[in-house]
C-alpha positions in Angstrom: 0.0 -0.2 0.3 2.8 2.6 1.1 4.4 1.8 -2.5 1.3 2.7 -4.6 0.6 5.7 -2.7 4.4 6.7 -3.4 4.0 5.8 -6.9 1.0 7.9 -7.6 2.0 10.2 -5.6 5.3 10.5 -8.0 3.4 10.0 -11.4 1.3 13.0 -10.3 4.5 15.1 -9.7 6.0 14.0 -12.9 2.7 14.9 -14.7 2.3 18.3 -12.7 6.5 19.1 -13.8 5.4 18.1 -17.5 2.3 20.9 -17.5 4.9 23.3 -16.0 7.7 22.8 -18.9 4.7 22.6 -21.7 3.5 25.9 -20.2 6.8 27.4 -19.4 7.7 26.1 -23.4 4.8 27.6 -24.9 5.4 31.2 -23.2 8.6 31.2 -24.2 7.6 30.8 -28.1 4.7 33.7 -27.8 7.7 36.0 -26.1 9.8 34.5 -28.9 7.0 35.5 -31.7 7.2 39.2 -29.9 10.6 40.0 -30.3 10.6 39.0 -34.0 8.4 41.3 -34.5 10.1 43.8 -32.9 6.9 45.1 -30.5 9.1 47.8 -28.8 8.2 46.4 -25.3 11.1 45.8 -22.3 11.3 41.7 -21.3 9.4 42.8 -18.4 6.2 43.7 -20.5 7.0 40.9 -22.8 6.6 38.3 -20.1 3.0 39.8 -19.1 1.7 40.2 -22.2 3.1 36.2 -22.9 1.3 35.5 -19.4 -1.9 37.2 -20.0 -2.3 35.6 -23.6 -1.4 32.2 -21.9 -4.2 32.7 -19.1 -6.6 34.0 -21.2 -7.0 31.2 -23.5 -7.0 28.9 -20.8 -10.1 30.5 -19.4 -11.4 31.1 -22.2 -11.0 27.5 -23.9 -8.1 28.4 -26.5 -5.1 27.4 -27.2 -2.3 30.5 -26.5 -0.3 30.0 -29.5 -3.9 30.7 -31.8 -4.0 33.8 -29.7 -1.1 34.2 -30.7 -1.8 33.9 -34.2 -4.5 35.8 -34.1 -2.6 38.7 -32.5 0.3 38.3 -34.9 -2.3 38.9 -38.0 -4.0 41.4 -36.5 -1.3 44.2 -35.0 2.1 42.2 -35.5 1.9 43.0 -31.3 1.8 46.7 -32.1 -0.6 47.7 -29.0 -0.9 50.9 -30.2 -2.1 49.7 -33.6 -5.3 51.2 -35.3 -7.2 50.0 -37.8 -9.0 52.4 -41.3 -12.0 51.1 -39.6 -11.2 52.1 -35.9 -10.1 48.8 -34.6 -7.5 49.2 -31.8 -4.9 47.2 -30.0 -3.2 43.9 -30.2 -6.1 42.2 -31.4 -7.9 44.9 -32.9 -10.7 45.2 -31.4 -13.5 47.7 -32.7 -15.0 50.3 -29.8 -18.5 49.1 -30.2 -17.5 45.3 -29.5 -15.2 46.4 -27.0 -17.5 48.2 -24.6 -19.7 45.2 -25.0 -17.7 42.8 -24.3 -16.2 44.8 -22.0 -20.1 44.7 -19.9 -20.4 40.9 -20.8 -17.5 40.2 -18.6 -18.0 42.5 -16.3 -14.5 44.5 -16.5 -14.4 48.4 -16.0 -15.1 50.0 -19.5 -13.3 53.6 -19.6 -14.1 54.6 -23.2 -11.7 53.6 -26.4 -8.5 54.4 -24.7 -9.0 50.8 -22.9 -8.5 48.7 -25.8 -4.7 50.1 -26.2 -4.3 48.3 -22.6 -2.6 44.8 -23.5 -4.1 43.1 -20.7 -7.6 44.5 -21.5 -7.6 43.6 -25.0 -6.2 40.6 -24.7 -9.1 39.4 -22.3 -11.8 41.2 -24.7 -10.2 39.5 -27.7 -10.3 36.1 -26.2 -13.7 36.4 -24.7 -15.1 37.5 -28.3 -13.1 34.8 -30.3 -15.0 32.5 -27.6 -18.3 34.2 -28.5 -18.0 33.9 -32.1 -17.3 30.2 -31.9 -20.0 29.5 -29.7 -22.2 31.5 -32.2 -21.5 29.8 -35.4 -19.7 26.6 -34.2 -16.6 26.3 -36.4 -13.3 27.6 -35.7 -13.1 29.0 -39.7 -16.4 30.8 -39.4 -15.4 31.9 -35.7 -12.6 33.4 -37.2 -14.1 34.8 -40.1 -16.9 36.6 -38.2 -13.9 38.0 -35.7 -12.3 39.6 -38.8 -15.5 40.7 -40.6 -18.0 41.0 -37.9 -20.9 38.4 -36.4 -24.1 40.1 -38.5 -21.5 40.5 -42.1 -20.5 36.9 -41.6 -24.0 36.1 -41.3 -24.9 38.0 -44.8 -22.2 36.2 -46.5 -23.0 32.8 -45.5 -26.8 33.5 -46.3 -25.7 34.6 -50.0 -23.8 31.3 -50.5 -20.7 33.2 -49.5 -18.1 31.3 -47.2 -15.1 34.1 -46.9 -11.8 31.9 -46.4 -9.0 34.0 -46.5 -8.7 35.9 -43.2 -9.3 32.4 -41.2 -6.3 30.6 -43.8 -3.8 33.0 -42.6 -4.7 33.0 -38.9 -4.5 29.4 -39.4 -1.3 29.4 -41.2 0.8 31.5 -39.0 -1.2 29.0 -36.4 0.0 26.5 -37.8 3.6 27.8 -37.9 4.0 28.3 -34.6 2.9 25.3 -33.5 5.5 23.2 -35.4 8.0 25.4 -33.7 7.0 24.6 -30.2 6.7 20.5 -29.7 
């Protein structure tokens, strides 16, 4: 009996250690990607952002490397990025969407400026992607909805069109990130 308890405990500790190693490997990969895109962030902020990507991914049921691929596609890790349609920050969230997601998540909303805060932007972007996945029940469609907006995507689908360009771009980046992590 004593031997069985010890063996079980050893197995649990070994599994926990492997989980921690894998988490560290993923966070390091995210950090490496940020450096590649010359995000003008110091090491401390880069670590904070990689930790936030990891935690919000887990919280919302995403692979952290998928969110990383989405951020690369949206802003190349430029936290001050602004699109021609007014989307802001790392995950390029439009202010109306950000406000709605903040209300849903019961997060403080301090206006459009909130989206330039990486912690807020990542939290709202991860939640929004989760909401699109739940609505469209398909990752490619969820990514297209993230990009075009859910109403526009629904119009495309009713017309028999299924946009694929954006989701392919994100998934290609995601595949590249995953292949270099394992």
